[in-house]
C-alpha positions as CSV (number, residue, x, y, z in Angstrom):
1,M,-21.8,8.0,4.0
2,L,-18.2,8.6,3.9
3,D,-16.1,7.8,7.0
4,R,-15.1,11.5,8.0
5,E,-11.8,10.4,9.7
6,V,-10.6,8.6,6.5
7,V,-11.6,11.8,4.5
8,K,-9.9,13.9,7.1
9,E,-6.5,11.9,6.7
10,F,-7.0,11.9,2.8
11,L,-7.3,15.7,2.8
12,E,-4.4,16.2,5.2
13,E,-2.2,14.2,2.8
14,E,-3.4,15.8,-0.5
15,L,-3.4,19.4,0.8
16,E,0.2,19.0,2.1
17,G,2.0,22.3,1.2
18,I,-1.4,24.1,0.4
19,K,-2.2,26.8,2.7
20,I,-5.7,26.7,4.1
21,P,-7.2,30.1,5.0
22,K,-7.3,30.6,8.8
23,D,-10.9,31.3,8.7
24,I,-11.8,27.8,7.5
25,S,-11.7,25.2,10.0
26,K,-10.3,21.7,9.0
27,K,-13.5,20.1,10.6
28,I,-15.9,22.3,8.3
29,L,-13.7,21.8,5.4
30,V,-13.8,18.1,5.8
31,E,-17.5,17.9,6.4
32,T,-18.2,20.1,3.3
33,F,-16.0,18.1,1.2
34,C,-17.7,15.0,2.5
35,R,-21.1,16.4,1.5
36,Y,-20.0,17.5,-1.9
37,T,-18.6,14.1,-2.6
38,E,-21.6,12.2,-1.2
39,N,-23.9,14.2,-3.5
40,D,-21.8,13.4,-6.3
41,Y,-21.7,9.8,-5.4
42,Y,-25.3,9.7,-5.0
43,E,-25.8,10.8,-8.6
44,W,-23.2,8.4,-10.0
45,L,-24.9,5.6,-8.1
46,K,-28.4,6.3,-9.6
47,E,-26.9,6.5,-13.1
48,N,-25.1,3.1,-12.6
49,F,-28.2,1.6,-11.3
50,R,-30.2,2.7,-14.2
51,S,-27.5,1.3,-16.5
52,F,-27.1,-1.9,-14.7
53,F,-30.8,-2.6,-14.6
54,N,-31.5,-1.3,-17.9
55,H,-33.6,1.6,-17.0
56,G,-36.2,-0.6,-15.3
57,N,-36.2,-3.6,-17.9
58,P,-33.5,-5.6,-16.4
59,D,-31.6,-8.1,-18.8
60,W,-31.1,-11.0,-16.2
61,N,-28.8,-13.0,-18.5
62,W,-26.6,-10.2,-18.7
63,I,-26.7,-9.6,-15.0
64,K,-26.0,-13.3,-14.3
65,E,-23.0,-13.0,-16.5
66,R,-21.8,-10.0,-14.5
67,I,-22.3,-12.1,-11.4
68,D,-20.3,-15.0,-12.6
69,Q,-17.7,-12.7,-13.9
70,Y,-17.2,-11.0,-10.5
71,T,-17.5,-14.1,-8.3
72,K,-14.6,-15.7,-10.2
73,S,-12.2,-12.8,-10.1
């Protein structure tokens, strides 16, 4: 779940100079953008899970190599 305050600050920065219609509250805009992003994030996470764990047939040697790679950096 995204931190709504962080997203609010992000949107304020990114939307600088862009006029938001008066009938769209910033709070609702932040919440809607968060939900949109979280839905996309969840799908991305599922795809990466399938890829990382080889569609239910994990290659543990490959995973160990990734663990070694990421723990050294």
